[in-house]
N, CA, C and O atoms as a GROMACS GRO file, in nm:
protein
  576
    1MET      N    1  15.406  13.932  13.676
    1MET     CA    2  15.364  13.891  13.821
    1MET      C    3  15.221  13.950  13.841
    1MET      O    4  15.143  13.893  13.917
    2LYS      N    5  15.182  14.071  13.769
    2LYS     CA    6  15.052  14.125  13.760
    2LYS      C    7  14.946  14.039  13.712
    2LYS      O    8  14.836  14.021  13.763
    3CYS      N    9  14.999  13.987  13.600
    3CYS     CA   10  14.903  13.905  13.552
    3CYS      C   11  14.868  13.758  13.604
    3CYS      O   12  14.774  13.689  13.564
    4ASN      N   13  14.970  13.723  13.708
    4ASN     CA   14  14.928  13.609  13.777
    4ASN      C   15  14.808  13.650  13.873
    4ASN      O   16  14.708  13.579  13.886
    5GLY      N   17  14.826  13.763  13.934
    5GLY     CA   18  14.752  13.815  14.025
    5GLY      C   19  14.601  13.813  13.980
    5GLY      O   20  14.509  13.768  14.049
    6ARG      N   21  14.586  13.869  13.853
    6ARG     CA   22  14.443  13.879  13.773
    6ARG      C   23  14.399  13.752  13.769
    6ARG      O   24  14.280  13.732  13.793
    7ILE      N   25  14.489  13.641  13.737
    7ILE     CA   26  14.422  13.532  13.685
    7ILE      C   27  14.385  13.442  13.843
    7ILE      O   28  14.317  13.340  13.858
    8LEU      N   29  14.449  13.513  13.930
    8LEU     CA   30  14.438  13.432  14.068
    8LEU      C   31  14.272  13.478  14.120
    8LEU      O   32  14.180  13.410  14.163
    9TRP      N   33  14.287  13.650  14.090
    9TRP     CA   34  14.148  13.688  14.137
    9TRP      C   35  14.035  13.646  14.053
    9TRP      O   36  13.926  13.643  14.110
   10ALA      N   37  14.040  13.607  13.912
   10ALA     CA   38  13.925  13.575  13.839
   10ALA      C   39  13.900  13.452  13.874
   10ALA      O   40  13.779  13.432  13.882
   11ALA      N   41  13.968  13.355  13.898
   11ALA     CA   42  13.966  13.223  13.944
   11ALA      C   43  13.870  13.232  14.077
   11ALA      O   44  13.759  13.178  14.081
   12ALA      N   45  13.922  13.297  14.171
   12ALA     CA   46  13.867  13.315  14.292
   12ALA      C   47  13.715  13.388  14.283
   12ALA      O   48  13.628  13.363  14.366
   13TYR      N   49  13.699  13.459  14.197
   13TYR     CA   50  13.559  13.536  14.186
   13TYR      C   51  13.462  13.408  14.114
   13TYR      O   52  13.348  13.376  14.148
   14ALA      N   53  13.543  13.350  14.011
   14ALA     CA   54  13.443  13.207  13.945
   14ALA      C   55  13.417  13.133  14.055
   14ALA      O   56  13.310  13.072  14.064
   15LEU      N   57  13.512  13.128  14.153
   15LEU     CA   58  13.478  13.000  14.229
   15LEU      C   59  13.375  13.059  14.346
   15LEU      O   60  13.312  12.981  14.417
   16ILE      N   61  13.366  13.174  14.359
   16ILE     CA   62  13.259  13.211  14.441
   16ILE      C   63  13.143  13.255  14.416
   16ILE      O   64  13.054  13.267  14.500
   17LEU      N   65  13.133  13.284  14.290
   17LEU     CA   66  12.980  13.286  14.206
   17LEU      C   67  12.945  13.131  14.186
   17LEU      O   68  12.825  13.104  14.189
   18SER      N   69  13.030  13.032  14.169
   18SER     CA   70  12.986  12.896  14.158
   18SER      C   71  12.927  12.826  14.264
   18SER      O   72  12.837  12.742  14.259
   19LEU      N   73  12.997  12.877  14.377
   19LEU     CA   74  12.977  12.802  14.527
   19LEU      C   75  12.802  12.879  14.578
   19LEU      O   76  12.709  12.824  14.639
   20SER      N   77  12.812  13.011  14.527
   20SER     CA   78  12.694  13.081  14.573
   20SER      C   79  12.588  13.017  14.503
   20SER      O   80  12.484  12.992  14.566
   21ALA      N   81  12.599  12.985  14.379
   21ALA     CA   82  12.514  12.944  14.294
   21ALA      C   83  12.446  12.822  14.320
   21ALA      O   84  12.327  12.794  14.306
   22GLY      N   85  12.539  12.753  14.362
   22GLY     CA   86  12.511  12.600  14.426
   22GLY      C   87  12.461  12.609  14.562
   22GLY      O   88  12.386  12.518  14.594
   23CYS      N   89  12.486  12.701  14.652
   23CYS     CA   90  12.420  12.695  14.777
   23CYS      C   91  12.279  12.747  14.754
   23CYS      O   92  12.191  12.723  14.836
   24ALA      N   93  12.255  12.821  14.641
   24ALA     CA   94  12.115  12.856  14.610
   24ALA      C   95  12.015  12.745  14.574
   24ALA      O   96  11.895  12.750  14.601
   25SER      N   97  12.080  12.640  14.510
   25SER     CA   98  12.011  12.560  14.464
   25SER      C   99  11.974  12.436  14.588
   25SER      O  100  11.887  12.352  14.566
   26LEU      N  101  12.042  12.440  14.703
   26LEU     CA  102  12.040  12.356  14.792
   26LEU      C  103  11.899  12.375  14.872
   26LEU      O  104  11.928  12.380  14.992
   27SER      N  105  11.767  12.386  14.857
   27SER     CA  106  11.672  12.420  14.921
   27SER      C  107  11.643  12.279  14.956
   27SER      O  108  11.657  12.182  14.882
   28PRO      N  109  11.596  12.279  15.096
   28PRO     CA  110  11.592  12.154  15.176
   28PRO      C  111  11.433  12.104  15.104
   28PRO      O  112  11.333  12.174  15.089
   29ILE      N  113  11.452  11.958  15.069
   29ILE     CA  114  11.344  11.874  15.024
   29ILE      C  115  11.214  11.856  15.124
   29ILE      O  116  11.236  11.786  15.222
   30ASN      N  117  11.111  11.898  15.114
   30ASN     CA  118  11.008  11.882  15.196
   30ASN      C  119  10.973  11.716  15.235
   30ASN      O  120  11.022  11.626  15.166
   31PRO      N  121  10.909  11.693  15.320
   31PRO     CA  122  10.924  11.555  15.407
   31PRO      C  123  10.826  11.467  15.283
   31PRO      O  124  10.849  11.350  15.253
   32LYS      N  125  10.721  11.546  15.222
   32LYS     CA  126  10.631  11.491  15.144
   32LYS      C  127  10.712  11.456  15.001
   32LYS      O  128  10.700  11.341  14.961
   33GLN      N  129  10.773  11.527  14.941
   33GLN     CA  130  10.884  11.511  14.817
   33GLN      C  131  10.972  11.386  14.863
   33GLN      O  132  11.000  11.311  14.770
   34ALA      N  133  11.008  11.360  14.955
   34ALA     CA  134  11.129  11.251  14.996
   34ALA      C  135  11.043  11.122  15.014
   34ALA      O  136  11.076  11.010  14.974
   35LEU      N  137  10.936  11.152  15.075
   35LEU     CA  138  10.838  11.035  15.074
   35LEU      C  139  10.788  10.977  14.921
   35LEU      O  140  10.776  10.857  14.897
   36GLU      N  141  10.765  11.073  14.834
   36GLU     CA  142  10.716  11.034  14.749
   36GLU      C  143  10.804  10.954  14.643
   36GLU      O  144  10.767  10.858  14.574
   37GLU      N  145  10.939  11.020  14.646
   37GLU     CA  146  11.021  10.952  14.577
   37GLU      C  147  11.055  10.810  14.654
   37GLU      O  148  11.054  10.702  14.594
   38ARG      N  149  11.077  10.822  14.764
   38ARG     CA  150  11.104  10.664  14.827
   38ARG      C  151  11.003  10.565  14.815
   38ARG      O  152  11.031  10.445  14.808
   39VAL      N  153  10.873  10.615  14.812
   39VAL     CA  154  10.733  10.489  14.796
   39VAL      C  155  10.759  10.484  14.586
   39VAL      O  156  10.706  10.397  14.517
   40GLY      N  157  10.812  10.552  14.553
   40GLY     CA  158  10.865  10.523  14.401
   40GLY      C  159  10.958  10.444  14.370
   40GLY      O  160  10.952  10.378  14.266
   41ASN      N  161  11.044  10.439  14.439
   41ASN     CA  162  11.174  10.356  14.455
   41ASN      C  163  11.116  10.212  14.489
   41ASN      O  164  11.137  10.109  14.426
   42TYR      N  165  11.044  10.226  14.594
   42TYR     CA  166  11.004  10.099  14.670
   42TYR      C  167  10.923  10.010  14.552
   42TYR      O  168  10.967   9.904  14.510
   43MET      N  169  10.816  10.062  14.515
   43MET     CA  170  10.749  10.022  14.426
   43MET      C  171  10.814   9.955  14.278
   43MET      O  172  10.803   9.844  14.226
   44GLN      N  173  10.869  10.051  14.247
   44GLN     CA  174  10.968  10.015  14.127
   44GLN      C  175  11.056   9.903  14.142
   44GLN      O  176  11.076   9.829  14.046
   45ALA      N  177  11.116   9.883  14.265
   45ALA     CA  178  11.201   9.760  14.286
   45ALA      C  179  11.103   9.637  14.307
   45ALA      O  180  11.152   9.525  14.291
   46ARG      N  181  10.970   9.647  14.342
   46ARG     CA  182  10.868   9.528  14.325
   46ARG      C  183  10.850   9.481  14.211
   46ARG      O  184  10.866   9.363  14.176
   47ILE      N  185  10.809   9.593  14.132
   47ILE     CA  186  10.768   9.557  13.996
   47ILE      C  187  10.891   9.493  13.927
   47ILE      O  188  10.866   9.402  13.848
   48ASN      N  189  10.991   9.520  13.943
   48ASN     CA  190  11.144   9.476  13.883
   48ASN      C  191  11.183   9.330  13.957
   48ASN      O  192  11.266   9.255  13.905
   49GLU      N  193  11.129   9.303  14.059
   49GLU     CA  194  11.129   9.189  14.142
   49GLU      C  195  11.258   9.178  14.205
   49GLU      O  196  11.311   9.068  14.217
   50LYS      N  197  11.327   9.310  14.255
   50LYS     CA  198  11.463   9.320  14.296
   50LYS      C  199  11.447   9.300  14.459
   50LYS      O  200  11.470   9.387  14.542
   51TRP      N  201  11.411   9.192  14.482
   51TRP     CA  202  11.386   9.152  14.643
   51TRP      C  203  11.482   9.199  14.728
   51TRP      O  204  11.439   9.262  14.825
   52ASN      N  205  11.627   9.182  14.716
   52ASN     CA  206  11.722   9.247  14.791
   52ASN      C  207  11.686   9.424  14.822
   52ASN      O  208  11.668   9.488  14.925
   53LYS      N  209  11.686   9.449  14.712
   53LYS     CA  210  11.650   9.580  14.727
   53LYS      C  211  11.495   9.637  14.801
   53LYS      O  212  11.478   9.744  14.859
   54VAL      N  213  11.422   9.558  14.782
   54VAL     CA  214  11.277   9.563  14.835
   54VAL      C  215  11.304   9.563  15.001
   54VAL      O  216  11.251   9.649  15.071
   55TYR      N  217  11.376   9.477  15.049
   55TYR     CA  218  11.406   9.442  15.175
   55TYR      C  219  11.455   9.569  15.231
   55TYR      O  220  11.412   9.590  15.344
   56THR      N  221  11.532   9.658  15.183
   56THR     CA  222  11.590   9.745  15.237
   56THR      C  223  11.515   9.898  15.270
   56THR      O  224  11.560   9.999  15.324
   57PHE      N  225  11.364   9.863  15.203
   57PHE     CA  226  11.271   9.975  15.242
   57PHE      C  227  11.171   9.946  15.399
   57PHE      O  228  11.090  10.015  15.463
   58PHE      N  229  11.224   9.820  15.413
   58PHE     CA  230  11.128   9.805  15.565
   58PHE      C  231  11.202   9.850  15.651
   58PHE      O  232  11.324   9.865  15.644
   59ASP      N  233  11.111   9.880  15.763
   59ASP     CA  234  11.156   9.936  15.874
   59ASP      C  235  11.280   9.844  15.957
   59ASP      O  236  11.279   9.721  15.949
   60PRO      N  237  11.370   9.906  16.024
   60PRO     CA  238  11.428   9.837  16.079
   60PRO      C  239  11.393   9.721  16.178
   60PRO      O  240  11.464   9.621  16.170
   61SER      N  241  11.285   9.723  16.276
   61SER     CA  242  11.246   9.656  16.336
   61SER      C  243  11.171   9.529  16.277
   61SER      O  244  11.151   9.430  16.346
   62TYR      N  245  11.131   9.538  16.150
   62TYR     CA  246  11.109   9.435  16.060
   62TYR      C  247  11.227   9.359  16.048
   62TYR      O  248  11.228   9.243  16.088
   63ARG      N  249  11.324   9.410  16.000
   63ARG     CA  250  11.429   9.375  15.949
   63ARG      C  251  11.534   9.299  16.043
   63ARG      O  252  11.630   9.235  15.999
   64LYS      N  253  11.501   9.315  16.181
   64LYS     CA  254  11.544   9.231  16.273
   64LYS      C  255  11.483   9.122  16.291
   64LYS      O  256  11.550   9.020  16.300
   65THR      N  257  11.365   9.116  16.299
   65THR     CA  258  11.275   8.979  16.280
   65THR      C  259  11.288   8.913  16.178
   65THR      O  260  11.254   8.796  16.198
   66VAL      N  261  11.325   8.936  16.066
   66VAL     CA  262  11.297   8.886  15.920
   66VAL      C  263  11.433   8.894  15.865
   66VAL      O  264  11.486   9.005  15.858
   67SER      N  265  11.502   8.780  15.822
   67SER     CA  266  11.654   8.797  15.779
   67SER      C  267  11.610   8.840  15.640
   67SER      O  268  11.492   8.833  15.606
   68ARG      N  269  11.715   8.886  15.555
   68ARG     CA  270  11.708   8.925  15.411
   68ARG      C  271  11.713   8.779  15.379
   68ARG      O  272  11.609   8.746  15.321
   69GLU      N  273  11.783   8.698  15.393
   69GLU     CA  274  11.770   8.554  15.299
   69GLU      C  275  11.638   8.489  15.302
   69GLU      O  276  11.596   8.418  15.211
   70SER      N  277  11.566   8.519  15.421
   70SER     CA  278  11.422   8.437  15.430
   70SER      C  279  11.322   8.531  15.342
   70SER      O  280  11.227   8.493  15.274
   71PHE      N  281  11.367   8.660  15.361
   71PHE     CA  282  11.270   8.770  15.285
   71PHE      C  283  11.274   8.722  15.125
   71PHE      O  284  11.180   8.682  15.056
   72VAL      N  285  11.428   8.740  15.086
   72VAL     CA  286  11.446   8.726  14.951
   72VAL      C  287  11.400   8.583  14.890
   72VAL      O  288  11.364   8.579  14.772
   73HIS      N  289  11.402   8.473  14.963
   73HIS     CA  290  11.344   8.367  14.903
   73HIS      C  291  11.192   8.319  14.935
   73HIS      O  292  11.139   8.210  14.914
   74THR      N  293  11.150   8.412  14.980
   74THR     CA  294  10.964   8.397  15.011
   74THR      C  295  10.924   8.381  14.872
   74THR      O  296  10.946   8.471  14.791
   75PRO      N  297  10.861   8.262  14.836
   75PRO     CA  298  10.771   8.236  14.719
   75PRO      C  299  10.648   8.353  14.716
   75PRO      O  300  10.580   8.401  14.806
   76ARG      N  301  10.650   8.368  14.612
   76ARG     CA  302  10.574   8.502  14.553
   76ARG      C  303  10.480   8.463  14.450
   76ARG      O  304  10.525   8.386  14.366
   77ASN      N  305  10.333   8.507  14.434
   77ASN     CA  306  10.268   8.481  14.341
   77ASN      C  307  10.192   8.597  14.274
   77ASN      O  308  10.138   8.594  14.163
   78ILE      N  309  10.197   8.689  14.352
   78ILE     CA  310  10.155   8.823  14.283
   78ILE      C  311  10.263   8.900  14.227
   78ILE      O  312  10.374   8.913  14.278
   79LEU      N  313  10.223   8.950  14.116
   79LEU     CA  314  10.325   9.024  14.008
   79LEU      C  315  10.278   9.181  14.030
   79LEU      O  316  10.158   9.205  14.042
   80PHE      N  317  10.360   9.270  14.035
   80PHE     CA  318  10.331   9.386  14.027
   80PHE      C  319  10.370   9.446  13.908
   80PHE      O  320  10.484   9.446  13.861
   81LYS      N  321  10.262   9.501  13.859
   81LYS     CA  322  10.300   9.566  13.714
   81LYS      C  323  10.298   9.710  13.695
   81LYS      O  324  10.354   9.765  13.600
   82ALA      N  325  10.231   9.773  13.791
   82ALA     CA  326  10.235   9.921  13.774
   82ALA      C  327  10.178   9.974  13.886
   82ALA      O  328  10.117   9.907  13.969
   83PHE      N  329  10.198  10.107  13.893
   83PHE     CA  330  10.194  10.168  14.042
   83PHE      C  331  10.161  10.335  14.004
   83PHE      O  332  10.215  10.400  13.915
   84LYS      N  333  10.066  10.378  14.090
   84LYS     CA  334  10.043  10.541  14.093
   84LYS      C  335  10.017  10.559  14.275
   84LYS      O  336   9.943  10.497  14.351
   85VAL      N  337  10.114  10.671  14.297
   85VAL     CA  338  10.064  10.736  14.409
   85VAL      C  339   9.969  10.791  14.396
   85VAL      O  340   9.953  10.860  14.295
   86GLU      N  341   9.861  10.779  14.502
   86GLU     CA  342   9.722  10.873  14.487
   86GLU      C  343   9.704  10.977  14.611
   86GLU      O  344   9.633  11.077  14.605
   87GLU      N  345   9.784  10.935  14.732
   87GLU     CA  346   9.759  11.049  14.815
   87GLU      C  347   9.883  11.008  14.928
   87GLU      O  348   9.928  10.894  14.931
   88ILE      N  349   9.927  11.110  15.013
   88ILE     CA  350  10.028  11.097  15.086
   88ILE      C  351  10.012  11.203  15.200
   88ILE      O  352  10.017  11.325  15.181
   89ASN      N  353   9.992  11.140  15.322
   89ASN     CA  354   9.954  11.229  15.416
   89ASN      C  355  10.053  11.211  15.540
   89ASN      O  356  10.070  11.107  15.604
   90VAL      N  357  10.116  11.338  15.560
   90VAL     CA  358  10.268  11.311  15.653
   90VAL      C  359  10.176  11.395  15.776
   90VAL      O  360  10.097  11.489  15.767
   91SER      N  361  10.229  11.310  15.898
   91SER     CA  362  10.195  11.355  16.019
   91SER      C  363  10.234  11.509  16.044
   91SER      O  364  10.316  11.559  15.967
   92PRO      N  365  10.186  11.579  16.136
   92PRO     CA  366  10.236  11.710  16.189
   92PRO      C  367  10.387  11.723  16.236
   92PRO      O  368  10.452  11.826  16.217
   93SER      N  369  10.444  11.593  16.308
   93SER     CA  370  10.558  11.546  16.365
   93SER      C  371  10.658  11.532  16.240
   93SER      O  372  10.780  11.542  16.257
   94GLU      N  373  10.600  11.506  16.115
   94GLU     CA  374  10.680  11.450  15.995
   94GLU      C  375  10.765  11.341  16.008
   94GLU      O  376  10.866  11.324  15.939
   95ASN      N  377  10.723  11.264  16.098
   95ASN     CA  378  10.795  11.114  16.104
   95ASN      C  379  10.728  10.994  16.103
   95ASN      O  380  10.787  10.891  16.135
   96GLN      N  381  10.576  10.995  16.059
   96GLN     CA  382  10.488  10.925  16.003
   96GLN      C  383  10.410  10.972  15.903
   96GLN      O  384  10.376  11.090  15.893
   97ALA      N  385  10.373  10.860  15.808
   97ALA     CA  386  10.264  10.886  15.704
   97ALA      C  387  10.200  10.764  15.657
   97ALA      O  388  10.233  10.645  15.661
   98THR      N  389  10.083  10.837  15.604
   98THR     CA  390  10.018  10.714  15.541
   98THR      C  391  10.020  10.772  15.402
   98THR      O  392  10.002  10.891  15.378
   99VAL      N  393  10.049  10.654  15.286
   99VAL     CA  394  10.047  10.659  15.160
   99VAL      C  395   9.967  10.564  15.115
   99VAL      O  396   9.976  10.446  15.150
  100LYS      N  397   9.847  10.627  15.001
  100LYS     CA  398   9.746  10.525  14.900
  100LYS      C  399   9.823  10.539  14.786
  100LYS      O  400   9.866  10.644  14.738
  101VAL      N  401   9.837  10.431  14.747
  101VAL     CA  402   9.871  10.357  14.592
  101VAL      C  403   9.783  10.285  14.531
  101VAL      O  404   9.713  10.206  14.594
  102ARG      N  405   9.774  10.297  14.414
  102ARG     CA  406   9.698  10.220  14.338
  102ARG      C  407   9.791  10.134  14.250
  102ARG      O  408   9.897  10.181  14.208
  103ILE      N  409   9.754  10.018  14.224
  103ILE     CA  410   9.873   9.906  14.204
  103ILE      C  411   9.787   9.834  14.050
  103ILE      O  412   9.665   9.826  14.036
  104ASP      N  413   9.876   9.794  13.965
  104ASP     CA  414   9.782   9.704  13.878
  104ASP      C  415   9.882   9.586  13.890
  104ASP      O  416  10.004   9.590  13.875
  105ILE      N  417   9.808   9.487  13.918
  105ILE     CA  418   9.853   9.320  13.979
  105ILE      C  419   9.836   9.212  13.896
  105ILE      O  420   9.733   9.214  13.828
  106ALA      N  421   9.910   9.117  13.883
  106ALA     CA  422   9.867   9.014  13.830
  106ALA      C  423   9.887   8.899  13.926
  106ALA      O  424   9.977   8.891  14.010
  107LEU      N  425   9.782   8.801  13.899
  107LEU     CA  426   9.760   8.682  14.021
  107LEU      C  427   9.698   8.551  13.915
  107LEU      O  428   9.589   8.542  13.857
  108GLN      N  429   9.811   8.463  13.919
  108GLN     CA  430   9.757   8.358  13.845
  108GLN      C  431   9.697   8.382  13.691
  108GLN      O  432   9.589   8.335  13.657
  109GLY      N  433   9.780   8.460  13.604
  109GLY     CA  434   9.738   8.516  13.482
  109GLY      C  435   9.628   8.603  13.478
  109GLY      O  436   9.591   8.636  13.365
  110VAL      N  437   9.561   8.654  13.585
  110VAL     CA  438   9.457   8.746  13.587
  110VAL      C  439   9.525   8.869  13.622
  110VAL      O  440   9.593   8.866  13.725
  111THR      N  441   9.517   9.007  13.540
  111THR     CA  442   9.552   9.106  13.578
  111THR      C  443   9.425   9.205  13.657
  111THR      O  444   9.320   9.238  13.602
  112PHE      N  445   9.461   9.235  13.781
  112PHE     CA  446   9.377   9.337  13.837
  112PHE      C  447   9.438   9.489  13.836
  112PHE      O  448   9.542   9.526  13.891
  113PRO      N  449   9.356   9.559  13.768
  113PRO     CA  450   9.399   9.707  13.757
  113PRO      C  451   9.353   9.815  13.876
  113PRO      O  452   9.236   9.825  13.911
  114ASP      N  453   9.440   9.877  13.922
  114ASP     CA  454   9.392   9.981  14.009
  114ASP      C  455   9.335   9.951  14.143
  114ASP      O  456   9.242  10.008  14.200
  115ALA      N  457   9.420   9.833  14.189
  115ALA     CA  458   9.402   9.787  14.322
  115ALA      C  459   9.446   9.897  14.420
  115ALA      O  460   9.548   9.963  14.402
  116PRO      N  461   9.363   9.914  14.524
  116PRO     CA  462   9.413  10.023  14.619
  116PRO      C  463   9.528   9.938  14.724
  116PRO      O  464   9.531   9.814  14.723
  117GLN      N  465   9.598   9.999  14.791
  117GLN     CA  466   9.694   9.983  14.906
  117GLN      C  467   9.719  10.080  14.972
  117GLN      O  468   9.764  10.181  14.918
  118THR      N  469   9.696  10.071  15.102
  118THR     CA  470   9.753  10.175  15.204
  118THR      C  471   9.893  10.125  15.284
  118THR      O  472   9.908  10.020  15.346
  119GLN      N  473   9.960  10.199  15.270
  119GLN     CA  474  10.107  10.198  15.344
  119GLN      C  475  10.095  10.283  15.428
  119GLN      O  476  10.026  10.384  15.421
  120HIS      N  477  10.191  10.230  15.554
  120HIS     CA  478  10.235  10.326  15.654
  120HIS      C  479  10.397  10.330  15.661
  120HIS      O  480  10.473  10.234  15.671
  121TRP      N  481  10.427  10.454  15.654
  121TRP     CA  482  10.566  10.475  15.656
  121TRP      C  483  10.599  10.551  15.786
  121TRP      O  484  10.520  10.616  15.856
  122ILE      N  485  10.742  10.530  15.807
  122ILE     CA  486  10.812  10.594  15.927
  122ILE      C  487  10.955  10.651  15.906
  122ILE      O  488  11.034  10.605  15.823
  123LYS      N  489  10.983  10.767  15.998
  123LYS     CA  490  11.075  10.819  15.936
  123LYS      C  491  11.196  10.779  16.077
  123LYS      O  492  11.164  10.804  16.193
  124GLU      N  493  11.303  10.728  16.048
  124GLU     CA  494  11.395  10.688  16.119
  124GLU      C  495  11.521  10.733  16.079
  124GLU      O  496  11.564  10.709  15.966
  125SER      N  497  11.601  10.815  16.183
  125SER     CA  498  11.738  10.872  16.127
  125SER      C  499  11.759  10.956  15.996
  125SER      O  500  11.866  10.966  15.936
  126GLY      N  501  11.629  11.020  15.958
  126GLY     CA  502  11.599  11.099  15.866
  126GLY      C  503  11.572  11.028  15.719
  126GLY      O  504  11.557  11.090  15.614
  127GLU      N  505  11.569  10.900  15.732
  127GLU     CA  506  11.481  10.810  15.626
  127GLU      C  507  11.369  10.727  15.634
  127GLU      O  508  11.344  10.646  15.723
  128TRP      N  509  11.313  10.750  15.548
  128TRP     CA  510  11.164  10.674  15.545
  128TRP      C  511  11.186  10.549  15.525
  128TRP      O  512  11.282  10.515  15.457
  129PHE      N  513  11.085  10.443  15.589
  129PHE     CA  514  11.088  10.319  15.605
  129PHE      C  515  10.952  10.271  15.621
  129PHE      O  516  10.889  10.301  15.722
  130LEU      N  517  10.886  10.177  15.504
  130LEU     CA  518  10.774  10.099  15.531
  130LEU      C  519  10.774  10.020  15.647
  130LEU      O  520  10.851   9.928  15.674
  131LYS      N  521  10.667  10.071  15.726
  131LYS     CA  522  10.594  10.002  15.833
  131LYS      C  523  10.569   9.854  15.818
  131LYS      O  524  10.450   9.824  15.803
  132LYS      N  525  10.661   9.747  15.820
  132LYS     CA  526  10.602   9.623  15.755
  132LYS      C  527  10.536   9.535  15.893
  132LYS      O  528  10.422   9.490  15.888
  133ALA      N  529  10.611   9.520  15.998
  133ALA     CA  530  10.558   9.441  16.099
  133ALA      C  531  10.431   9.446  16.140
  133ALA      O  532  10.378   9.552  16.174
  134GLY      N  533  10.377   9.345  16.141
  134GLY     CA  534  10.226   9.331  16.189
  134GLY      C  535  10.125   9.392  16.073
  134GLY      O  536  10.004   9.401  16.093
  135GLN      N  537  10.189   9.433  15.947
  135GLN     CA  538  10.107   9.486  15.840
  135GLN      C  539  10.091   9.391  15.741
  135GLN      O  540  10.190   9.333  15.698
  136LYS      N  541   9.958   9.362  15.690
  136LYS     CA  542   9.939   9.264  15.587
  136LYS      C  543   9.973   9.346  15.443
  136LYS      O  544   9.926   9.460  15.440
  137MET      N  545  10.022   9.319  15.368
  137MET     CA  546  10.089   9.359  15.236
  137MET      C  547  10.036   9.327  15.120
  137MET      O  548  10.083   9.361  15.012
  138ASN      N  549   9.916   9.248  15.140
  138ASN     CA  550   9.821   9.190  15.032
  138ASN      C  551   9.718   9.306  14.988
  138ASN      O  552   9.644   9.346  15.078
  139PRO      N  553   9.705   9.362  14.864
  139PRO     CA  554   9.630   9.448  14.823
  139PRO      C  555   9.450   9.401  14.857
  139PRO      O  556   9.353   9.476  14.869
  140PHE      N  557   9.457   9.298  14.862
  140PHE     CA  558   9.281   9.256  14.882
  140PHE      C  559   9.259   9.246  15.011
  140PHE      O  560   9.140   9.230  15.038
  141THR      N  561   9.344   9.249  15.120
  141THR     CA  562   9.316   9.272  15.246
  141THR      C  563   9.266   9.401  15.270
  141THR      O  564   9.314   9.505  15.227
  142LYS      N  565   9.159   9.388  15.346
  142LYS     CA  566   9.069   9.504  15.397
  142LYS      C  567   9.166   9.603  15.468
  142LYS      O  568   9.226   9.570  15.571
  143GLN      N  569   9.178   9.713  15.416
  143GLN     CA  570   9.277   9.836  15.506
  143GLN      C  571   9.226   9.913  15.604
  143GLN      O  572   9.122   9.966  15.564
  144GLU      N  573   9.253   9.942  15.709
  144GLU     CA  574   9.174  10.040  15.793
  144GLU      C  575   9.208  10.158  15.771
  144GLU      O  576   9.153  10.251  15.831
   0.00000   0.00000   0.00000
């Protein structure tokens, strides 16, 4: 009986240690890091031409006005080849951000390296979304 008590005590001690180590590693991700990861996932989905996934990154107001089916079947002649996040500016309220990205794109067989693009992101329900409504996504369009 004593042996079972020691085993139980050792198991409980091991559980407490593992839980406390796990809690220590649960430091909150800052908004800039979370957004950089989200931008990276969005851009990679564009490079991979995963239009169903790309659609999920747009803000809810855009998704209310443009159906997934319509977005996915839109003809595209610009191919995204590579990207680099250049700058992220998160507002003091931490619910809006501007992201400057450099992208390598191909259009009609010609590659344009390092094209600048400014993206506007908003945070809704704790998740970052690309503000698409009213925004032109063409990297050749003059950015404000």
